[in-house]
N, C-alpha and C positions, 0 to 999 in steps of 0.2 A: 504494500500500500504506500502511496505517495501522498503526503499532505503538505501543501504550501499555503501558509497564511499570507494574506495581502501585505501585512506589516513587515514580513520577512522577505518579500519579493524584491528583486533588483529593480531599479528605476532606469528606464531608457528615456532620455530627453530627445525629442524629435526636432528636425529643422523647423517644423511649423508650430513649435511651442508646446506640444502636448507631452504628457508623461505616460509611458506605457510600462505596465508591470506584467512581465511574463509570469503566469501562475503555474500552469502545467504545459510545458513545451519542450523542444529539443535541448534547451539550455538548462532545464531543471530535472530532466529525466531521459530515459531511452525511448520515450514515446515517439511514434512516427505517423500514426494514422489520423491524429487530431491534435488540436492545441487550444488553450484558453489563455487569454490575456485581458487585462483591464486597461483602458485608455481614458485619461482625463483631458478633454479638449477645452482650452480656455475660450472665454467669450470672444467672438469675432475671428477666431482662428479656423483654418480649414485643413483637413488632411490633404496632402498633395495628391493630385490625380495619378492613379497608377492602376495596373492590372496584374493578374497572376495567370500563368499559363497552366499550371497544375493544380492550383489551390482553389477550392470553393470556400466561401467565407460567409459568416453571418455576423452582422452588427446587431447587438441587442442593447437598446438604450435604457439605462437604469435611471438616469436623471438628466433633465434639460430638454432643449428643443433645438432643431436644426433643419438643414436642407440637405437631403441625400440625393446624389446624382449617380445613377448607374446607366452607363451608355448615354443615350440621349434623354432618358426619363428622369425627371426631377420631381421629388415629393417632399412635402413638409413632414418631419418626423418628430416624435416626442417620447417621453418616458413610457415604457411598456411596449414600444414598437420593436419588432425584429425584422431585419432586412436581409434577404438572401442575395448574394452576389455570385453569379455563375463564373466559371473559369473564362478568362479572356475578356471579360467586360471591364472597361475602364470605370473607375468609381472614385468618389470623393464625398466627404461629409463636412459641412460648414456649420459651426455653432452660431445660430442666429438669435439665441436667447440672451437672458440677462444673468445667467449663472453658468459655471463650467458644466460641460456635458460629461457624464460618466457612461462609458460604453464597454460592454463585454465583447471581445472579438473571438469568435470560434472559427477555427480553420480545419479543413481536412483536404489533403493530408496535413500534418503538423506544419505550421508556418516555417518558412525558410527564407533567409535574406536573398538567396539566389533566385527565388521565384517572385520577387518584388520588382516590378518593372515600372519605373517612373515615366510619366508622359511629359513631353515638352520640357525636360530638364527639371521637373518638379516631382516631389513625392518622397 
């Protein structure tokens, strides 16, 4: 059994100003088929546009509001929403609210930096 408490998780500071905490992923275990991380996205910040060739992803919004773009589709999202992102689809999330957004990131297979492909020099 692997148990990782949020308070003990490493913090990755991203170029767009968010903090990502890998909870269960390739950096914390030998897991390969899925991963779970938490991201805190500051007010006004946006995740850089990117896509994955091998990875399917789910963003689950715990707190906050924003604008999710997957491909050409744009939707307002809020606490309690889960967004599925298929392989190959460019995506981004912008925090449009008045408080930081807290998001759970679920990936399958487990997230890998090699499968993160920034678009237009961003991401």
